[in-house]
C-alpha positions as CSV (number, residue, x, y, z in Angstrom):
1,M,1.8,11.0,9.5
2,I,-0.5,9.6,7.1
3,P,0.5,6.5,5.5
4,A,1.6,6.9,1.8
5,L,-0.9,4.0,0.9
6,K,-3.6,6.2,2.4
7,V,-2.7,9.4,0.9
8,W,-2.6,7.3,-2.9
9,R,-6.2,5.8,-2.0
10,L,-7.6,9.1,-0.9
11,A,-5.6,10.8,-3.8
12,K,-7.2,8.4,-6.2
13,G,-11.1,8.6,-4.6
14,L,-10.8,4.7,-3.7
15,T,-12.3,3.4,-0.6
16,V,-10.7,0.9,1.2
17,L,-12.7,-1.9,-0.5
18,Q,-12.1,-0.7,-4.0
19,A,-8.4,-0.8,-3.1
20,S,-8.3,-4.1,-2.0
21,E,-10.1,-5.2,-5.2
22,L,-7.1,-3.5,-7.3
23,F,-4.7,-5.4,-5.0
24,G,-6.3,-8.7,-4.6
25,V,-6.8,-8.7,-0.9
26,T,-9.1,-8.0,1.5
27,F,-10.2,-4.5,2.8
28,K,-8.8,-5.8,6.4
29,T,-5.4,-6.3,4.5
30,V,-5.5,-2.4,3.5
31,Y,-6.4,-1.4,6.7
32,K,-3.4,-3.3,7.9
33,W,-1.2,-1.8,5.6
34,E,-2.3,1.6,6.0
35,A,-1.3,1.3,9.7
36,G,2.1,0.4,9.3
37,V,2.1,-3.6,9.0
38,L,4.0,-4.8,5.9
39,P,3.4,-7.0,3.2
40,R,4.6,-10.5,3.7
41,S,5.0,-11.6,0.2
42,I,7.2,-10.3,-2.1
43,P,4.9,-10.8,-5.6
44,L,2.6,-8.8,-3.2
45,L,5.0,-5.8,-3.0
46,A,5.5,-5.6,-6.8
47,R,1.5,-5.7,-7.1
48,I,1.3,-2.6,-4.6
49,E,3.9,-1.0,-6.7
50,L,2.4,-1.6,-9.9
51,V,-0.6,-0.4,-9.3
52,T,0.4,2.5,-7.2
53,G,3.3,3.7,-9.3
54,M,5.0,4.2,-6.0
55,T,8.3,2.7,-4.8
56,L,8.5,0.6,-1.6
57,H,10.7,3.3,-0.5
58,E,7.8,5.5,-1.0
59,L,5.2,3.4,0.4
60,F,7.0,2.1,3.4
61,P,9.6,4.0,4.1
62,E,10.2,3.3,7.8
63,Y,11.2,-0.7,6.2
64,F,13.0,0.5,2.8
65,N,14.7,3.7,3.5
66,P,17.2,4.0,0.7
67,L,20.8,3.9,2.0
C-alpha cells in the first residue's frame, strides 16, 4: 500500500523536495513520513493537514484510526 501522503504528493506532481518546502522540513523528513514515521510535533501535524487538505485519519490511518 502506498502511503496517503505519497499519493497526495504524486497527484500534485510534486517532488519530495518541493513537498518538503511546503511543509517547512527537510526532504529526508518527507521520506520518513512517506515510510510511515509519524511526525512528533502537533503544530507540524496541523501544517500537514492544512497543506494537504487531508485529515490525520486519512494521512496516517495506522496511528489515527477513527473509533
